[in-house]
C-alpha positions as CSV (number, residue, x, y, z in Angstrom):
1,T,71.2,-29.4,-45.3
2,P,71.3,-29.5,-41.5
3,L,68.4,-26.9,-41.5
4,S,65.8,-29.2,-43.2
5,P,65.0,-31.6,-40.4
6,G,64.6,-28.8,-37.8
7,R,62.5,-26.8,-40.2
8,R,60.3,-29.7,-41.0
9,A,59.9,-30.5,-37.3
10,L,58.8,-27.0,-36.4
11,L,56.5,-26.7,-39.4
12,A,54.9,-30.0,-38.5
13,L,54.4,-28.8,-34.9
14,V,52.5,-25.7,-36.1
15,R,50.5,-27.8,-38.7
16,R,49.3,-30.2,-35.9
17,S,48.3,-27.3,-33.6
18,R,44.7,-26.0,-33.4
19,H,44.0,-23.5,-36.2
20,R,47.5,-24.0,-37.5
21,E,48.9,-21.3,-35.2
22,V,51.0,-21.3,-32.0
23,P,51.9,-18.6,-29.6
24,L,55.6,-17.6,-29.9
25,R,56.2,-18.1,-26.2
26,D,55.0,-21.7,-26.4
27,L,57.6,-22.5,-29.1
28,Q,60.4,-20.7,-27.3
29,G,59.5,-22.4,-23.9
30,G,59.1,-25.9,-25.3
31,K,61.8,-28.4,-25.8
32,T,63.7,-28.5,-29.1
33,P,62.1,-30.9,-31.6
34,P,64.3,-33.8,-32.7
35,G,66.4,-32.8,-35.7
36,A,66.5,-29.1,-34.7
37,R,70.2,-29.0,-33.9
38,L,70.5,-25.3,-34.4
39,G,68.0,-24.4,-31.8
40,V,64.4,-23.1,-31.9
41,P,65.2,-19.3,-31.9
42,F,67.4,-19.7,-35.0
43,L,64.9,-21.9,-36.8
44,L,62.0,-19.5,-36.1
45,H,64.0,-16.6,-37.4
46,D,64.8,-18.7,-40.5
47,L,61.2,-19.7,-41.1
48,L,60.0,-16.2,-40.7
49,G,62.6,-14.9,-43.1
50,A,61.7,-17.6,-45.6
51,E,58.0,-16.5,-45.2
52,Q,56.9,-20.0,-44.3
53,L,55.6,-18.7,-41.0
54,Q,53.9,-15.4,-40.3
55,S,54.1,-13.5,-37.0
56,V,50.7,-11.9,-36.0
57,P,50.7,-9.4,-33.1
58,T,48.1,-10.1,-30.5
59,A,47.4,-8.7,-27.0
60,A,48.9,-11.8,-25.5
61,G,52.1,-11.6,-27.5
62,P,53.1,-12.7,-31.1
63,L,51.3,-15.6,-32.7
64,L,53.0,-17.7,-35.3
65,R,50.8,-19.2,-38.1
66,L,51.5,-21.0,-41.3
67,A,51.8,-18.7,-44.3
68,E,49.3,-19.2,-47.0
69,S,51.0,-20.9,-49.9
């Protein structure tokens, strides 16, 4: 599916980050990873809905972290 490369790219980005979590604004402000044709906002919504990422509210704004599998 066209979703898979974009999903994999975003999940890899979060996996490589420190503590496996990334501020939401960093993902929204960054450039779209290769393979993410549908755009970062759509893919983030999809990954949150599929429960592969969790949104954690913090004082500095939402933090996205990998869901425990």
